[in-house]
N, C-alpha and C positions, 0 to 999 in steps of 0.2 A: 591845342591844335597846332599840328605841324605841317608845313607844305614841303614837298620835296621836288626839287628839279635836278635831274642828273644825279651828281653825288653831294649836292648841297641842300641843307636843310634850313628852313626859315620859320621864324614865328610870324603870326599874322601881321604884325606891324612891319617886320623885315621884308615880308613877302609883297605887301602893298607897295613899298618904297621901290623894291626890285621891279616890280610890274610898271611903275611909273617911269622908270629910266629905260625900259625895254622897248625895242623896235618891233617886237613880235606882236602881231594883230591878237593872237589868242591870249596872251598874258595882259595885254592892255583892256581887252574886253572883260577879263575876269576881274581885273582891278575896278572897272566901272561897275560890275555887279556887286562886288564887296562894298564899294562906296554907297551904293544905293540901299544895299540891305541895312546898313548901319545908320542911315540918316534919319530924320524924324518923321518921314512920310510913313503912313500905314499900309502903303501899297507898293508893289512892284509892277513895272510895265515891261512887257516882253512882246515878241512876234510869234505867231504860230508858223509851222514850217512851210505851209503851202503846198503840201503833197497831195491833199484831197480836195482842196479849194484854194481860193485866193488868200495868200498871207494877209493876216490882219493883226492889229495891236490889241493886246488883252492886258487888262489891269486885274492883278491878284492881291487879295489880302495877305500881308505878312504872317498874321495870325494863323490863317489856314495853311500856309506854306510850312509853317512850323509843325502843326499838326500832321500834315502829310509826311514830313521828313521823319518824325518820330514814329509814325506808323510803319514806315519802311525798316526802321532800326528794329522794332519790335518783331515784324515778320521774319526778317532774316537773322536776327540775333547777334549781330556784330556789337562788339563792345567798345568802350573808350580805349583809345590809343590802337585800334585795329587798323590795318593798312589797307587803303583803297586807292582806285585809280580813277582820275577824271581825264577821259579822253574823247568826251562829247563837247560840241560847241555850247558854251554857256549862254549865248544869246537865245537859245531855245530851252524849252522846259526840262528836257532830260538832262542836260549839262547843268543848268542853273540849280536844279533840285539836288544833284549830287554834291555841288559845292555847298549847298545850304545844309544837307545832311552831314557833311564832314565838319562844319562849324558847330552845329548843334550836338553832335555825338562825340566831339573831341577827337576826330580821326586823325591818322597820318595819311595825308593825301598826296600821292604822287601826280604831278601835274605833266601831262603828256600832250603834245600838240595833235589835234584831232587828224587822224590819218586811217588808211585801210588797215594797217597793222600796228596797233598801239602797243603791243607787247614787245616789240622788237627792241632788244638791248636790255630788257628787265630781267633780272636773274633771281629776285627775291620772291618769298612766298607772298601772296595776295589774299586777303580775306574776303573782299568784295569788289566786283567789277562789273559795272553797267556798261554795255556796249550794244552796237547794232549787229544784226545778223550778218551784214557784209563784212563788218570787222571780225566776227568770229570765224567766218569761213576762211578769211585771209590769215588769221591767227593759226588756225588749225593746219593749215598748208606750210606755213613758215615757221611757226614757233610752237609745234605740238608740246613739247616737253614743258614749256612754260605755261601752257593752258593748263596742264595737269598740276601746276603748282598754285593754282587759284582755287580757293575754297568754294566760292559760290559766284556764279556768272548770271547776270540778269540781261537778257536780250529784249530790246524794244524797237520801236520806230517802224515796224511792219512785220509781215508773215515770216515764218520760218519754214524754209523749203524742205520737202522730204529728203532730199540729199543731205542736207545739213542735220536735220533730226536723226537721220541713220548714223552720221558721223558721231554725234553726241552720246550714242549708247556705248561707244568704246572708251569712254573716259570716266573716271570717278568723280571729277569735278561736277558738283550739283549745278545743273543749268536750269533756268526758269525763262519763261516767256511772258512778257507783261502786255497789258491792255490799258490804254489811257490817252490822254491828250492834254493839251495845254489847259483847257477849260476845266478839267478835273485834277489839275496840279499834278501831272504825271500819273503814274498807274494807279488804278482802282481795282484791278483783278489780275490775278496771276496763276500760271499753270506750270507744273513741273515738266521738264522735256526729257529727263532720263532718270535712271534709277527706279527704285520701287514705287515712287509716286508719279511716274510718266503717265501723262494724261492729256486728253483733247479738251478737257473742261477747264475753263477759267473760273477761279473761286475769288470772291470779293475779300479784299482786305477789311480790317476792322472798321466798323462804322459805316460801311457802303451797302447799298441795296439796289437791286435792278428790277425793272418792270419793262414791258415792251409796248409799243403803239400799234395801230392797226395794220402796219406794214412790217411788223416784228423786228423793228429797229428799237435797239435798247435804249432805255432811259435810265440814267444815273442819278442816284441820290446819295448823299452823304454828309456827315456832320462836319466835314471840312470843306464842303462845296456850297457856295453861297445859295445857289438855286439848282434845281433840277437841270441836268444837261441832257437835251434832246440830240440823239445821233443819227447818223445815216448808216450805222452798222447793224446789219441784219443779223440776228442770232437765233439759236434755238434755246429758249429760256428753260432751264431745268427747275429752278426755284428762284426765290428772290435773292439768293446769294451765289447762284452759279449759272453758267451758260456756256454753250458751244458757238463759236464764231462762224458765220457762213460767208460773209462778204459785205461789200459796200452797196447801198441802195443805188448810190449814183452809177454803179457799175453792172447792175443787173440787166440781163438781156432778154427781151421779151420777143421771141421769134415765133411768129405763127401761134401765139397764145401759150407757148411753153416758156417758163421763166428758168433761166440758166444763170448760175453764179460763176463769174470768170475765177474768182479766188478758189472755188473748188474744182474747177477744170485744170487750172494751171499746174497743180502739184502732180497730176496724173501723167503729164508729159515731160516732166523734169528730166528724166533719164534719157530722153531723146534729143534734148537740145542742150548744146554747150554754151551758147551765147545768151545774152539777156533777152527776154521775150515777155510777152503777156497776151492775154485774151481779152478782146474788146468787141464792139459791133459796129456796123455801119448801116445806114438806112437802106431799106430795100422795098421795092414797090409791091412785091407779092407778099413777103413775110413780115413786113414792117421793120424788122431788124434781122441781120444775119450775123453769126459767130464768124469772127475773124482772128487770125494769129497774126502778131506783129513781132518780128525778129529783127534784132540789131545785126545787120550784115551789109558789107560793102558791095559785095558781088553777087550775093544770092546763093553762093556755093552750099550744097548739101541740102537746100530747101526741098528740093523734089523728093529727096530720100526721107526727110522728115515727113512730108505730107503723105508719103505712101505708108508711113508707120503709125499715123495717127489713129487709124481704125482699131488697131490692137489694144489701145488704151483707153478709147473714149466710146461713148454711146453714139448712136446715129445723130441724135439731136446735138450732141456737143461737138462734133467734128467740124472743124472751121471750113466755111464755103470758100473763103479766100485767104491768102497768106501774103502778107506785105513784108518786103525787105526794106528796113529803114537804115540809112547810112549811120546815124547816130541818134539815139533816144535824147530827148529833152529831159533833163534831170534838175531836181531842186538842189539847193545848196547843201542839203543833208544827204545827198545821194540817192533819192528816191526818184523813180520814173514819173514824170508828169504826163499821164496817160492821154488827155485831151489834146495837149499840145504835140505829142508824139504822133497821135493818130492824124492830126492835121498835116504834120510833116509827111507822113507815109503816103497819105492821099495825094499831096503835091508831088512827091518823087515818083509815085505811080509804078512802083516796081511789084508787080502782082504775079504771084505763082499759083 
């Protein structure tokens, strides 16, 4: 196992000492995770990201984390001494599992401080790189040639926009999209985003099966999951090993008896809006709820033009009844929009178009 920071390589022991001496938060956090991993406890304790609900503390068995890490190695086929990048915060499951994969698979792990453009300054070939969709977008804009020097990229942490999906068709790097959460010890399903295997269907990793409840929310079972995980993710179940994701039950809009999924509406208008946005609802006396568009904008410029264009992309039921300009969305530490808090801010600012 080799750790790389800049031009320097470290053994595990040397790296831990280096982190202890460092004032950098991300290195000290990595050191704490390594210390916990090698202590005598059978469990690891970590936080959920808090993007879809309140952040909470989760306890996971190290035995199951080992199983998850080895399943990822088997799926993506990287071998001992392969080069990978850690550019995600290790206090959350995505970064923590990449660190553990590196330990168990004897990888050469390049440590990068989490940022929007993790490939900046890296010139060598990379075998495996997990990152967020936002990091991928920034990397394509600023480090396109280096993206093309990565063998496989795994995107996680949220949906992949149609614009990004389209960009990925122009590169040979194999790109994948993951589905999972802290409770499932990172990803339990994966879909390929480009190349011959490009698909909207998520397929289970080895040892994982799916079912749905009465609301079509996916239930996850697996040999590395202590108990079935009940989710709020609404899916179209294809079979016990595959599904198409539709959106979060928390976000479903029931407007006059019509169920609408914001996550299915949002991609349809991505080409019309340059700034961050999302679809959600507010209460309405007549319809129960109405569809609203929330856009991050300080002055509301171009919103009238955007509103006029929505009908060309959306059905009559999907067209927002109100558009709110929000000065700045409320974000999680991992860069995801906190919808409910952002809605509350939008209503308080009352910039309606």
